[in-house]
Backbone bond lengths (Angstrom), bond angles and torsions (degrees), N, CA, C in turn:
res aa  C-N    CA-C-N  psi(-1)  N-CA   C-N-CA  omega(-1)  CA-C   N-CA-C  phi
1 M - - - 1.435 - - 1.519 108.58 -
2 K 1.309 115.91 150.67 1.464 122.43 176.30 1.528 108.16 -111.12
3 I 1.331 115.40 136.66 1.463 121.83 177.85 1.515 107.37 -130.81
4 R 1.330 116.76 134.96 1.465 120.96 175.53 1.520 107.83 -112.21
5 L 1.324 115.38 125.13 1.451 121.41 174.58 1.525 107.78 -101.90
6 H 1.332 116.67 140.06 1.463 121.30 -178.70 1.515 107.75 -136.05
7 G 1.320 116.85 120.10 1.455 122.39 -179.84 1.513 109.03 171.54
8 T 1.329 115.82 -159.27 1.463 117.71 175.39 1.529 107.70 -70.62
9 E 1.319 116.60 159.84 1.466 118.77 -179.17 1.527 110.75 -60.45
10 D 1.334 117.06 -40.17 1.461 120.77 179.41 1.532 111.00 -63.40
11 E 1.333 117.22 -44.17 1.470 120.64 178.53 1.525 111.08 -60.58
12 C 1.327 115.85 -44.41 1.468 120.16 -178.97 1.525 111.28 -64.71
13 R 1.325 117.09 -43.00 1.475 120.54 179.64 1.526 111.04 -64.15
14 R 1.349 116.63 -44.58 1.466 119.66 -179.88 1.531 111.02 -64.47
15 T 1.328 116.72 -38.90 1.461 120.20 179.03 1.521 110.75 -68.43
16 A 1.324 118.14 -40.24 1.467 121.22 176.58 1.525 110.14 -61.21
17 D 1.335 117.18 -42.04 1.472 120.84 177.57 1.524 110.86 -61.90
18 H 1.319 116.48 -40.86 1.473 120.38 179.05 1.536 110.71 -65.60
19 L 1.320 116.34 -44.33 1.466 119.82 179.47 1.523 111.61 -62.95
20 A 1.322 116.80 -32.22 1.466 121.18 179.69 1.527 111.94 -63.43
21 Q 1.325 117.02 -20.56 1.459 120.84 177.31 1.536 111.50 -77.07
22 H 1.335 116.16 -17.75 1.465 120.75 -174.88 1.525 113.97 -118.64
23 L 1.327 116.67 -21.12 1.463 122.27 -178.82 1.525 108.55 -130.96
24 E 1.310 115.95 156.05 1.462 119.75 175.63 1.525 108.79 -85.01
25 L 1.341 116.75 114.01 1.462 120.91 178.27 1.520 108.92 -80.11
26 L 1.316 116.62 119.56 1.457 121.66 178.73 1.524 111.30 -93.06
27 D 1.342 116.50 -31.83 1.454 120.90 -179.25 1.522 109.25 -158.42
28 V 1.329 116.17 142.21 1.463 122.92 174.52 1.520 106.72 -129.48
29 S 1.321 116.15 124.62 1.462 120.23 -178.12 1.525 110.72 -76.38
30 R 1.304 114.75 170.22 1.459 119.97 169.72 1.534 106.58 -72.76
31 P 1.326 118.10 159.87 1.465 119.27 176.88 1.530 110.52 -73.05
32 Y 1.312 116.07 130.06 1.459 122.20 177.21 1.521 108.11 -103.19
33 P 1.338 118.26 113.11 1.468 120.03 -177.37 1.525 112.23 -71.73
34 D 1.341 114.78 144.92 1.460 120.51 170.56 1.523 108.02 -70.11
35 R 1.313 115.52 167.96 1.467 119.61 177.52 1.530 109.81 -67.74
36 P 1.328 116.34 142.51 1.468 119.43 176.80 1.529 109.68 -59.42
37 P 1.292 118.49 147.20 1.452 128.99 13.90 1.537 113.76 -91.69
38 S 1.325 117.97 8.98 1.461 120.69 -179.16 1.520 110.71 -61.68
39 R 1.321 116.49 144.41 1.462 122.07 175.50 1.523 110.87 -106.53
40 L 1.322 116.35 10.76 1.456 121.00 -177.48 1.524 111.28 -89.37
41 V 1.317 115.13 158.53 1.460 121.67 177.77 1.521 108.86 -131.38
42 R 1.326 114.21 166.43 1.462 121.64 172.15 1.522 107.19 -116.91
43 L 1.312 115.74 136.43 1.461 121.86 177.85 1.526 105.72 -126.33
44 Y 1.312 116.61 127.17 1.456 121.50 -177.19 1.525 109.60 -105.22
45 L 1.327 115.82 129.77 1.454 122.04 -179.97 1.519 109.30 -115.64
46 T 1.305 116.38 142.48 1.452 122.55 167.49 1.514 105.35 -113.79
47 V 1.332 116.57 122.76 1.450 120.83 -174.85 1.527 110.60 -129.59
48 A 1.315 115.91 154.92 1.462 121.20 171.76 1.524 106.97 -95.80
49 P 1.320 117.58 131.69 1.460 119.26 178.34 1.527 109.75 -64.02
50 P 1.323 116.40 152.85 1.463 118.04 179.58 1.524 111.04 -63.78
51 S 1.320 116.11 142.25 1.462 118.39 176.66 1.511 108.62 -76.70
52 S 1.311 117.35 157.41 1.460 121.10 -177.26 1.531 111.17 -64.11
53 S 1.336 118.00 -26.46 1.463 120.28 179.99 1.530 111.54 -71.60
54 K 1.324 117.88 -28.52 1.461 121.10 179.35 1.525 111.92 -78.11
55 E 1.338 117.66 -24.21 1.452 121.32 -177.04 1.517 111.92 -75.15
56 K 1.308 118.91 -19.42 1.467 120.53 -174.89 1.486 112.30 -83.39
């Protein structure tokens, strides 16, 4: 699955760390900045969905 996070770099990093506790992170992109004057970035994650055995 692909997930796009959009926010400040700190928010995106903290959210990616949180998601890593629940999903298997296969890849995390570098932060892609929005056009100025925005201070937001986009972070792209590739994750493996949880297996049914882990959900129980």
